[in-house]
Each structure stands twice: as structure tokens, then as C-alpha cells.
C-alpha positions in Angstrom: -28.6 9.1 2.8 -24.9 7.9 2.2 -22.4 9.6 4.3 -19.7 11.6 2.4 -16.3 12.3 3.7 -13.7 14.7 2.0 -10.3 13.8 3.1 -7.5 16.5 2.6 -3.9 15.3 2.9 -0.7 17.0 1.7 0.2 14.2 -0.7 0.1 10.5 -1.2 3.7 9.6 -0.5 4.0 6.1 1.1 4.2 7.5 4.7 2.4 6.4 7.8 -0.6 8.8 7.5 -0.9 8.3 3.8 -0.8 4.5 4.1 -3.3 4.4 6.9 -5.8 6.4 4.9 -5.3 4.3 1.7 -5.8 1.1 3.6 -8.9 2.4 5.3 -10.8 3.6 2.1 -12.0 0.2 1.0 -13.5 -0.5 4.6 -15.3 2.9 4.6 -16.8 2.0 1.2 -18.1 -1.3 2.4 -19.6 0.6 5.3 -21.5 2.7 3.1 -19.3 5.7 3.3 -18.4 7.6 0.0 -14.8 9.1 0.3 -13.1 11.7 -1.8 -9.4 12.4 -1.3 -8.0 15.9 -2.2 -4.2 16.4 -2.1 -1.7 19.1 -3.2 1.6 17.2 -4.1 2.4 14.5 -6.7 5.4 12.3 -6.6 6.4 9.4 -8.8 6.8 7.0 -5.7 3.4 7.4 -4.4 0.3 5.6 -3.7 -1.6 7.6 -6.3 -1.5 4.9 -8.9 -2.5 2.1 -6.7 -5.5 4.1 -5.3 -6.7 5.0 -8.8 -6.6 1.4 -9.9 -8.7 0.6 -6.9 -11.3 3.2 -8.0 -10.6 5.7 -5.4 -12.0 9.1 -6.0 -8.7 11.4 -6.0 -8.8 15.1 -6.6 -5.3 16.6 -7.2 -5.3 20.4 -6.4 -2.1 21.6 -8.2 -2.4 25.3 -7.3 0.5 26.8 -5.7 0.4 29.0 -2.6 -1.8 28.9 0.4 -4.5 31.3 -0.7 -5.0 29.6 -4.1 -5.3 26.1 -2.5 -7.7 27.5 0.2 -9.8 28.8 -2.7 -9.5 25.6 -4.8 -10.4 23.4 -1.8 -13.3 25.6 -1.0 -14.7 25.3 -4.5 -14.4 21.5 -4.2 -16.2 21.6 -0.9 -19.1 23.7 -2.3 -19.3 21.3 -5.3 -19.1 18.0 -3.4 -21.1 19.0 -0.3 -19.4 16.4 2.0 -20.8 15.7 5.6 -17.2 15.6 7.0 -14.0 17.3 6.0 -11.1 15.3 7.5 -7.6 16.9 7.4 -4.2 15.2 8.1 -0.8 16.8 8.3 0.1 20.4 8.9 -0.5 22.1 5.6 -3.7 20.3 4.8 -4.8 20.9 8.3 -4.4 24.6 7.9 -5.8 24.8 4.4 -8.7 22.6 5.2 -9.7 24.7 8.2 -9.6 28.0 6.4 -11.5 26.6 3.2 -14.2 25.5 5.5 -15.0 28.8 7.2 -18.7 29.7 7.1 -19.7 26.5 5.4 -21.2 24.8 8.5 -19.3 21.5 8.0 -17.9 19.1 10.5 -14.2 19.6 10.3 -11.9 16.9 11.8 -8.1 17.1 12.0 -6.0 14.0 12.7 -3.2 14.3 15.2 -0.7 12.0 13.9 2.6 13.2 15.5 4.0 15.3 18.3 5.4 18.1 16.0 6.1 20.6 18.7 8.4 18.3 20.9 11.2 20.6 22.1 13.8 18.0 20.7 12.9 19.2 17.1 14.8 22.5 17.9 18.0 20.5 18.2 17.7 19.7 14.7 20.1 22.0 12.6 17.7 21.9 9.6 14.9 23.6 11.7 14.5 27.3 11.6 13.3 28.2 15.1 11.2 31.3 13.9 9.3 29.1 11.4 8.8 26.5 14.0 7.2 28.9 16.5 5.1 30.5 13.5 3.8 27.1 12.4 2.9 26.2 15.9 1.0 29.6 16.3 -0.9 29.1 13.0 -1.6 25.5 13.7 -2.9 26.2 17.2 -5.0 29.1 16.3 -6.8 27.5 13.4 -7.2 24.3 15.4 -8.9 26.0 18.4 -11.2 28.2 16.3 -11.8 26.4 13.1 -11.9 22.7 13.8 -14.9 20.8 15.2 -12.9 18.2 16.9 -9.9 16.0 16.6 -8.8 12.4 16.1 -5.6 11.4 17.7 -3.8 8.2 17.0 -2.4 7.6 20.5 -2.9 8.9 24.0 0.7 10.3 23.8 -0.4 12.5 20.8 -3.6 13.6 22.4 -1.5 14.6 25.7 1.1 16.4 23.5 -1.6 18.4 21.8 -3.1 19.4 25.0 0.2 20.4 26.6 1.7 22.4 23.6 -1.3 23.7 21.9 -3.7 23.7 24.9 -6.3 21.9 22.8 -9.4 21.0 24.8 -9.1 17.3 25.8 -12.8 16.8 25.6 -12.5 17.5 21.8 -9.9 14.8 21.0 -11.0 11.4 20.5 -8.2 8.6 20.5 -8.5 5.9 17.9 -5.4 3.9 17.2 -4.3 3.2 13.5 -4.4 -0.3 12.3 -2.8 -2.5 9.8 -4.0 -5.5 7.6 -4.2 -8.4 10.0 -3.4 -10.9 7.1 0.2 -9.9 7.6 2.2 -12.1 10.0 5.2 -14.2 10.5 6.0 -16.1 7.4 6.7 -19.8 7.0 10.3 -20.9 7.0 10.2 -21.2 3.3 9.0 -17.7 2.8 11.7 -16.5 5.3 14.4 -18.3 3.3 13.2 -16.9 -0.1 13.2 -13.4 1.5 16.8 -13.9 2.7 17.9 -15.2 -0.6 16.3 -12.1 -2.2 18.5 -9.8 -0.1 21.7 -11.9 -0.4 21.4 -13.1 3.3 22.2 -16.4 4.7 20.4 -18.4 7.6 23.4 -17.7 9.8 23.0 -13.8 9.5 21.3 -12.1 12.4 19.1 -9.5 10.4 18.1 -6.2 12.0 15.7 -4.1 10.0 14.5 -0.5 10.3 12.0 1.3 8.2 11.7 5.1 7.9 12.5 8.0 5.7 15.9 9.5 6.2 15.0 12.5 8.3 16.2 13.8 11.7 13.0 12.5 13.4 13.8 8.9 12.6 17.1 8.9 14.5 19.0 6.6 12.2 22.3 8.4 12.8 22.3 6.9 16.4 21.4 3.4 14.9 24.5 3.5 12.6 26.8 4.5 15.4 25.2 1.7 17.6 25.8 -0.8 14.8 29.4 -0.4 14.9 29.4 -1.8 18.3 26.9 -4.5 17.5 29.0 -5.7 14.6 32.1 -5.9 16.7 30.1 -8.2 19.1 27.9 -10.0 16.7 30.0 -10.6 13.4 26.9 -12.1 11.5 24.7 -9.1 12.5 23.4 -7.3 9.3 21.5 -4.0 9.3 19.0 -3.1 6.6 17.8 0.3 6.4 14.8 1.0 4.3 13.3 4.4 3.6 13.3 7.2 1.0 16.2 9.7 1.0 15.7 13.0 2.9 17.5 15.8 4.6 19.6 13.5 6.7 20.8 11.4 3.8 24.2 13.3 3.2 25.0 12.7 7.0 24.0 9.1 6.9 26.1 8.5 3.8 29.1 10.2 5.3 28.6 8.2 8.6 28.4 5.0 6.6 31.6 5.7 4.9 33.3 6.5 8.1 32.1 3.4 9.8 32.7 1.0 6.9 31.0 -2.3 7.4 29.6 -2.4 3.9 28.4 -5.8 4.2 26.9 -5.4 7.5 25.1 -1.9 6.9 22.9 -1.7 3.9 21.1 1.4 2.9 18.3 0.2 0.7 16.5 3.5 0.0 12.6 3.5 -0.8 11.2 0.1 -1.0 7.9 -1.3 -2.0 8.7 -4.9 -0.6 8.9 -4.0 3.0 7.1 -7.3 3.9 9.9 -9.2 2.5 12.3 -7.2 4.6 10.2 -8.1 7.6 10.0 -11.7 6.6 13.8 -11.9 6.5 14.3 -10.1 9.9 15.2 -11.2 13.3 14.8 -8.0 15.0 13.1 -4.7 14.3 14.7 -1.5 15.5 12.8 1.9 15.7 15.2 4.6 17.2 12.9 7.5 16.5 13.3 10.9 18.4 9.6 11.7 18.3 6.6 9.8 16.8 2.8 9.8 16.9 2.7 6.0 16.7 4.8 4.5 14.0 3.1 2.5 11.3 6.3 0.7 10.5 6.3 -0.5 14.1 2.8 -1.9 13.7 3.9 -3.9 10.6 7.0 -5.3 12.4 4.8 -6.5 15.3 2.3 -8.1 12.8 5.3 -9.9 11.5 5.9 -11.5 15.0 9.2 -9.4 15.6 10.8 -8.5 18.8 11.4 -4.7 19.1 14.1 -2.4 20.2 12.9 1.3 20.3 13.2 4.6 21.9 11.6 5.3 25.2 9.3 8.1 24.1 5.5 8.4 24.9 4.0 7.3 21.7 6.0 4.2 21.4 5.3 3.4 25.2 1.6 3.6 24.1 2.1 0.8 21.5 4.6 -1.7 22.9 4.9 -3.5 26.2 8.4 -3.0 27.6 10.2 -6.2 28.6 7.3 -8.3 27.2 7.7 -7.5 23.5 10.3 -4.8 23.5 13.4 -3.3 24.9 13.3 0.5 25.2 16.2 2.8 25.4 16.5 6.7 25.8 16.2 8.4 22.6 19.3 9.7 21.0 21.4 7.2 22.9 24.1 4.9 21.3 25.6 2.5 23.8 22.2 1.5 25.3 20.8 1.0 21.9 23.7 -1.3 20.9 23.4 -3.2 24.1 19.7 -3.8 23.7 20.2 -5.0 20.1 23.0 -7.3 21.2 21.0 -8.8 24.0 18.0 -9.8 22.0 20.3 -11.2 19.2 22.2 -13.2 21.7 19.0 -14.7 23.5 16.9 -16.3 20.8 14.4 -17.7 23.2 13.7 -14.3 24.6 13.5 -12.8 21.3 11.1 -15.5 20.1 8.9 -14.9 23.1 9.0 -11.1 22.4 7.9 -11.8 18.9 5.0 -13.9 19.8 3.8 -11.1 22.3 4.2 -8.6 19.3 1.7 -10.5 17.3 -0.7 -10.8 20.3 -0.6 -7.1 20.9 -1.1 -6.5 17.1 -4.1 -8.6 17.1 -5.6 -7.3 20.3 -5.3 -3.6 19.4 -4.0 -2.9 15.9 -5.9 -4.7 13.2 -7.2 -2.7 10.4 -10.7 -4.1 10.9 -10.7 -2.8 14.5 -9.5 0.8 13.6 -11.8 1.1 10.6 -14.9 0.1 12.6 -14.1 2.7 15.2 -13.6 5.3 12.6 -16.9 4.6 11.0 -18.6 4.9 14.4 -16.7 8.1 15.1 -17.8 9.7 11.8 -21.5 8.7 12.2 -21.6 9.9 15.9 -20.3 13.3 14.7 -22.7 13.8 11.9 -25.6 12.7 13.9 -24.6 15.2 16.7 -23.7 18.2 14.5 -26.3 20.8 14.6 -24.3 24.0 14.8 -21.2 25.9 13.6 -17.8 24.4 13.6 -15.9 24.2 16.9 -19.0 23.5 18.9 -19.3 19.8 19.0 -17.3 18.0 21.7 -16.3 14.3 21.6 -14.4 12.1 23.9 -13.4 8.5 24.1 
């Protein structure tokens, strides 16, 4: 009988978790797995249209409020009778777990970030009481209403064990992947990409991709760029990512710093491959991460990396081989690392080659999808009791 999986995710915006799911669905179909995707929020700039055009079975649950969403999702579970319910992101994790109570289903939650890192409490937008309440709800439902967990890096697994006391034997680490057809473009493609963004061959192009939120650390990159521009007059920073709660601060900083030619806020882009094709260097100054899908895409494009020294990123890159790592929330070390790689083209090219090698060794979509299929089949074949009894390990 064909395996059926019901994916539950908050929405289909073009974030890392959403893109990973969207890219994996065709692989699951070819492996004989039928997928249905339930989601709660709709946005104009989402993957929904693309997925519907590809024939994906999408179910929008528009109900408002946790209890109504739990009830709607439970009706869908009863109607569809999936073999596996796979939830991703906080709200969907909690709703998916509650909706599955008593239905004797395999319930998996993907651990895709380190959401309870203490650095989050330094964010002025965070309400400490809500932070601790969310952690309590997430932890209780995870421990008692979830069969097992899929973590995208060892760092995410370790964080869940440390902050939520989840049993490590119930967490399987399978890294995310990206399409292996992406790669360093030809010189002609690179020239065309630079023309598209009004860049010359003499420009030293730095790219970062991420929504404008506290987590992504762009404020430190803007400050660092002021020093980089002083030392490298041809340096240009392109910042791609939808606007968010940090946008007013970033706008104010850009006005104060100036450098309107050298710092460009591009907003949400659907042509990130063109940005990466035009780039000399990829910078990822996140304060906390689960893995960083944009980082994988940059490595596929054979780019050298400058990034924050945080556990999840250390799981992905090789320091001093394809990346320079600096302490998170730092400015001077970030500026120095960027300047060093822009100044040493031979080293940057060697880093870029190693980026592509690491990507091919560990992060192709084929490899990730194959391991996920094996994971699902092993779970279903071994599931013979109520949820939260099946232990898995990698």
C-alpha cells in the first residue's frame, strides 16, 4: 500500500523550512509516497501558486484560533488517514500534536532551529513571558504527544536535548538538501547577472540572503560594511530578503551610514540564483540558526563564506577551508574577515571550490530526500503502539 504523509506547516512563504518541503515533494512522489500539505496562513509572495501548478495536494485551513485549527486539522486527519503526520514550525507543531491525540498515528516534528537560545531574550521585540510560555507548551507537547523528531543538524538536536530535555534517542538527524543542479555559473552568466543588478566586473560583490529579522543579524553586517567600504572602495553589499520587524532599524542605519551605491536593500527576491551568480562572497551573520538554507545555496554556487561562529553553522561549513567564522553580533571581526577574503582572490577561489565539494558530499537534495524516505518507511514499519513510544536514532 502506498505510504501517505500529511505535512503540517504554518504557511508557504519562501523560507528555509518551506522551500525544503517544496523541493522534496517531487522526490517523495517518485518514491511512491503520497503527500498532502496542510497550512494555516496565506500570503501573496508564497510558494503556494508554484506548488499548485506542480500538482501538489495543498489544504488551506483558514480557521482562526488554536482550538478551531486543531479541530479542522483533526477532521482532515480522520478524513485522509495518513500513515505519518509530519509537523514543522512552532504553531504547526503544537496544533499537529494536539490534533493527533488518540488517533494512533506516527507524529514527527522537524526541529529546524534553536528557538530557545538565550540570545533571543536580548531582542527588544521578544516578550519574555511569552518566550517562556511558548517553550513550556512546545516542550510538553513534544515530550508527550510526539512519536519522534527529525533534526536538520546535530546542533539543533543538541539544543533540543539541552533546552527541552527531549530524549536524544528519539531524534534523528537528517540534513536538509538543495538541488544539485545549482552551481557556479559560466563567466557569461556571471556577466549577465552583474549587468542585471547594475554591477561592473570591477565591483567586489558581497551577498546576504535572509528576512529582515533580529535572528539574521543584518544590523552588524551594515555596521561592518561601513569599514569594508572604507578599505575596499569597489565593495558592494546586496541584501535580499523580505521586510520584517528589523526593517525600520535597518532603514535608519542605512540612512545614517550612507553608501547608497555600496549598500543595496533589495527586499524579497525570486531571483536569488542570479544574485549568487553575481557574487564574490556570501556573508551569513545570523545570531542563531538551525542550518541556513541560503548558506547551502551559496555553497552550491561555489562561493566563499563569512559567517557567525554558532553551532549550527559550524555543523555545515569547514572553518579555514571554505569559511571564515567570527563571533556572532561582532562588527570589527566581521569587517576584517570580509576584507581579508576580498583582498585574497586565490584564497577566496579555493574556499569556493571547497564549498561546492562540501555541498556535493553532504547537501544535495537527492541525498536528503533518499534518507527522509528511508526514515518514513522505517517509522511506519516499526510503529505498533500509541504515539511517543517509538524510538529512533541515527
